[in-house]
C-alpha positions as CSV (number, residue, x, y, z in Angstrom):
1,M,-20.7,2.1,58.3
2,T,-18.9,0.3,55.6
3,V,-18.8,1.2,51.9
4,T,-18.6,-1.5,49.3
5,S,-17.9,-0.6,45.7
6,T,-19.1,-2.7,42.7
7,S,-17.8,-2.3,39.3
8,V,-20.3,-1.3,36.9
9,C,-18.8,-3.3,33.9
10,T,-17.7,-6.7,35.3
11,S,-15.5,-7.4,32.2
12,A,-13.3,-4.2,32.6
13,S,-11.9,-5.5,35.8
14,T,-11.1,-8.8,34.3
15,A,-9.8,-7.4,30.9
16,A,-6.3,-8.1,30.1
17,V,-3.7,-5.3,29.9
18,Y,-1.5,-5.0,27.2
19,P,1.5,-2.5,27.4
20,S,2.7,-3.3,24.0
21,F,-0.8,-2.3,22.5
22,S,-0.4,1.1,24.4
23,S,3.2,1.6,23.0
24,Y,1.9,0.7,19.5
25,V,-0.8,3.2,19.6
26,R,1.5,5.9,20.9
27,A,4.2,5.1,18.0
28,R,1.5,4.8,15.1
29,G,-1.6,6.7,16.3
30,Q,-0.8,9.8,14.0
31,V,-0.2,7.6,10.8
32,L,-3.2,5.6,11.6
33,Q,-5.3,8.8,12.2
34,R,-4.2,10.1,8.7
35,T,-5.5,6.7,7.3
36,A,-8.7,7.2,9.0
37,R,-9.1,10.8,7.9
38,S,-8.7,9.7,4.3
39,L,-11.8,7.3,4.7
40,T,-14.0,9.9,6.2
41,S,-15.6,13.2,5.2
42,N,-14.4,15.0,8.5
43,P,-11.8,14.8,11.4
44,C,-14.5,13.8,14.1
45,D,-15.6,11.0,12.1
46,A,-12.0,9.9,11.5
47,E,-11.3,9.9,15.4
48,D,-14.5,7.7,16.2
49,L,-13.5,5.3,13.2
50,L,-9.9,5.0,14.6
51,Q,-11.1,4.4,18.1
52,T,-13.5,1.6,17.0
53,A,-10.8,0.0,14.9
54,L,-8.5,0.2,17.7
55,A,-11.0,-1.2,20.2
56,K,-11.2,-4.2,17.7
57,T,-7.5,-4.6,17.5
58,Y,-7.2,-4.5,21.4
59,L,-9.9,-7.4,21.8
60,A,-7.9,-9.4,19.0
61,W,-4.4,-8.5,20.6
62,D,-3.7,-11.9,21.9
63,R,-4.8,-13.6,18.7
64,I,-2.4,-11.5,16.5
65,E,0.4,-13.6,15.8
66,D,2.6,-11.5,13.7
67,H,2.9,-8.0,15.5
68,R,5.0,-6.7,12.7
69,A,1.9,-6.7,10.5
70,L,-0.2,-4.5,12.9
71,D,-0.4,-1.4,10.7
72,G,-2.0,-3.8,7.9
73,Y,-4.4,-5.3,10.5
74,V,-5.5,-2.0,12.0
75,R,-5.9,-0.5,8.4
76,R,-8.0,-3.6,7.5
77,A,-10.3,-2.9,10.5
78,L,-10.5,0.7,9.6
79,V,-11.7,0.0,6.1
80,N,-14.0,-3.0,7.3
81,T,-15.4,-0.6,10.0
82,R,-16.1,2.2,7.6
83,T,-17.7,-0.1,5.2
84,S,-20.1,-1.4,7.9
85,Q,-21.0,2.2,8.9
86,W,-21.5,3.1,5.2
87,R,-23.7,0.0,4.7
88,K,-25.7,0.8,7.8
89,R,-26.2,4.6,7.3
90,K,-29.5,6.2,7.2
91,V,-30.1,8.8,4.6
92,D,-32.6,11.3,5.6
93,E,-33.9,13.7,2.8
94,F,-36.6,16.2,3.0
95,P,-37.8,18.0,0.1
96,C,-38.3,21.8,0.4
97,E,-39.5,24.7,-1.7
98,E,-36.3,26.5,-1.7
99,L,-32.6,25.1,-2.1
100,P,-30.1,26.0,0.4
101,E,-27.6,28.6,-0.4
102,R,-24.0,27.3,-1.4
103,D,-21.0,28.5,0.4
104,S,-19.5,31.6,-1.1
105,A,-15.9,30.3,-0.4
106,P,-14.3,29.1,-3.8
107,V,-13.5,25.4,-3.8
108,A,-10.0,24.4,-4.8
109,D,-9.7,22.6,-8.0
110,P,-8.6,19.0,-7.2
111,A,-6.5,18.8,-10.5
112,E,-4.4,21.9,-9.4
113,Q,-3.8,20.4,-6.0
114,Q,-2.8,17.2,-7.8
115,A,-0.5,19.1,-9.9
116,L,1.0,20.9,-7.1
117,R,1.7,17.6,-5.2
118,D,3.3,16.2,-8.3
119,A,5.6,19.3,-8.8
120,M,6.4,19.1,-5.1
121,W,7.3,15.3,-5.3
122,R,9.5,15.9,-8.5
123,A,11.3,18.7,-6.6
124,V,12.0,16.5,-3.8
125,H,13.5,13.9,-6.2
126,R,15.8,16.5,-7.5
127,L,17.5,17.2,-3.8
128,P,20.6,15.3,-3.0
129,D,20.0,11.9,-1.6
130,R,20.9,12.9,1.9
131,Q,18.7,15.8,1.9
132,R,15.8,13.9,0.0
133,A,16.0,11.0,2.8
134,M,15.8,13.7,5.8
135,V,12.9,15.5,4.0
136,V,11.0,12.4,3.3
137,L,11.4,11.2,6.8
138,R,10.5,14.4,8.5
139,Y,7.6,15.6,6.3
140,Y,6.1,12.6,4.5
141,E,6.7,10.0,7.3
142,D,6.0,12.5,9.8
143,M,9.2,11.7,12.0
144,T,10.7,13.8,14.6
145,E,14.0,15.2,14.2
146,V,15.3,12.9,16.8
147,Q,13.7,10.0,15.2
148,T,15.3,11.0,11.8
149,A,18.7,11.4,13.2
150,E,18.6,7.9,15.0
151,L,17.3,6.4,11.8
152,L,20.0,7.9,9.6
153,G,22.9,7.7,12.3
154,V,23.6,11.4,12.2
155,S,23.2,14.0,14.9
156,V,20.0,16.1,15.4
157,G,22.0,19.2,14.4
158,T,22.8,17.5,11.0
159,V,19.2,16.8,10.5
160,K,18.2,20.3,11.2
161,S,20.8,21.8,8.8
162,A,20.2,19.5,6.0
163,V,16.4,20.0,6.2
164,S,17.0,23.7,6.3
165,R,19.0,23.5,3.2
166,A,16.7,21.4,1.4
167,L,13.7,23.4,2.2
168,G,15.7,26.5,0.9
169,K,16.4,24.5,-2.4
170,L,12.5,23.8,-2.7
171,R,11.6,27.5,-2.1
172,E,13.8,28.4,-5.0
173,D,12.7,25.5,-7.4
174,P,11.3,27.2,-10.6
175,D,8.7,24.3,-11.1
176,L,7.1,25.0,-7.6
177,S,6.9,28.9,-8.2
178,H,4.9,28.2,-11.3
179,A,2.8,25.5,-9.6
180,A,1.9,27.9,-6.7
């Protein structure tokens, strides 16, 4: 008895494989996920949105001429996809006799959150140049200690100690103690 297998999706077996696409997604996935999260109301929708945008990017991979501008291309795909989803959404509203109860958890004031972010950014700007660069790369750009060390041309230990000292200064910053 011989068994033959037939592919369900015939285009999957003939699809091109782009190792550069895989490495791009591994390198920039977290940053793109944050962008997708900023466009949606919950993390699950953000993951779906990013997957859709990456699928569109994958299909156009051989047509993209400037691979240095990939972030912009994917971000544009994210925004366009989200806009299309928003336009297609179906709103189901059902009138009822009683209103649902609100959550009892207090909601953080967006103005206070923005004031805290502003105070943090001002405190980061008061750090010495080298410490500020390391803090920005580690926490704002979400780089690892190894990536930060390679980018700045220093050892990983230097990054660890400088970031530790910078965080100590930020903890003692009077503007941040008032803002918190």
